[in-house]
C-alpha positions in Angstrom: -6.3 -18.4 -15.3 -8.0 -15.4 -13.8 -6.7 -16.3 -10.3 -3.1 -16.2 -11.5 -3.6 -13.0 -13.3 -5.0 -11.4 -10.1 -2.2 -12.7 -8.0 0.5 -11.4 -10.4 -1.2 -8.0 -10.6 -1.4 -7.8 -6.8 2.2 -8.7 -6.4 3.4 -6.3 -9.1 1.3 -3.4 -7.7 2.7 -4.2 -4.2 6.3 -4.1 -5.4 5.7 -0.8 -7.3 4.0 0.6 -4.2 6.8 -0.2 -1.9 9.4 1.3 -4.3 7.3 4.5 -4.6 7.0 4.7 -0.8 10.8 4.4 -0.3 11.5 6.9 -3.1 8.9 9.4 -1.6 10.5 9.1 1.8 13.9 9.7 0.4 12.9 12.7 -1.6 11.0 14.3 1.2 13.9 13.9 3.6 16.4 15.4 1.1 14.4 18.6 0.8 15.3 21.6 2.8 12.7 23.5 4.8 11.1 26.7 3.6 13.3 28.9 5.8 16.5 27.0 5.9 18.8 30.0 6.0 19.4 32.3 8.9 17.3 35.2 7.4 14.3 32.9 7.5 14.5 32.8 11.3 13.9 36.5 11.5 11.2 36.8 8.8 13.4 37.8 5.9 13.2 36.2 2.5 17.0 35.7 2.2 18.2 34.1 -1.0 14.7 33.5 -2.4 14.0 37.2 -3.2 14.6 36.6 -6.9 11.8 34.2 -7.2 9.4 35.6 -4.7 8.3 34.0 -1.4 7.4 30.7 -3.0 10.5 30.1 -5.2 10.8 28.1 -8.3 9.9 24.4 -8.4 13.1 22.4 -8.0 13.8 19.0 -9.2 13.2 17.6 -5.7 9.8 19.3 -5.4 8.7 17.9 -8.8 9.9 14.5 -7.9 7.9 14.7 -4.7 4.8 15.7 -6.6 5.2 12.8 -9.1 5.9 10.2 -6.4 3.0 11.4 -4.3 0.7 11.0 -7.3 2.1 7.6 -8.0 1.7 6.7 -4.3 -2.0 7.7 -4.4 -2.5 5.8 -7.7 -1.0 2.6 -6.4 -2.8 2.8 -3.1 -6.2 3.2 -4.9 -5.3 0.4 -7.3 -4.3 -2.0 -4.5 -7.5 -1.3 -2.6 -9.6 -1.9 -5.7 -7.9 -5.2 -6.6 -8.1 -6.4 -3.0 -11.8 -5.6 -2.6 -12.9 -7.0 -6.0 -11.3 -10.4 -5.1 -12.2 -10.6 -1.4 -13.7 -14.0 -2.0 -10.6 -15.5 -3.7 -8.4 -17.5 -1.3 -4.9 -16.3 -1.0 -3.4 -19.8 -1.3 -4.4 -22.4 -3.9 -4.4 -25.1 -1.2 -7.4 -23.4 0.5 -9.8 -24.4 -2.3 -13.0 -25.8 -1.0 -13.2 -29.5 -0.9 -16.5 -31.3 -1.3 -18.3 -31.9 2.0 -19.1 -35.5 2.7 -22.1 -36.0 4.9 -21.7 -38.9 7.2 -24.2 -40.1 9.7 -23.2 -39.7 13.3 -22.0 -42.8 15.0 -24.5 -45.0 16.8 -24.7 -44.2 20.5 -23.3 -46.9 22.8 -25.9 -48.7 24.9 -25.9 -47.8 28.6 -24.2 -50.4 30.8 -26.6 -52.7 32.6 -27.3 -51.9 36.3 -26.5 -54.6 38.8 
């Protein structure tokens, strides 16, 4: 019972982690740089003078923050689950089987010398 719970949790966390990774990559690539306009190349603040040098937090920057926090949370959760169950085999077929001790075979007698 505990083994299946751990495997399901690990698979679920891995799926969520991959989705968060892909979303984080997409959100970061969609954002424009700090100085995306022509005035930024010459040190001017350009269109961002209303909000100051930093600007307001856009939807993309908030999505980046949330997805980065989720990425860290899933990373830490995956590492905790993986290290707590380091002794558990990954496949049910790898369960330990009882060891049967058998005596070694009798040595063959040396051939007679002629």
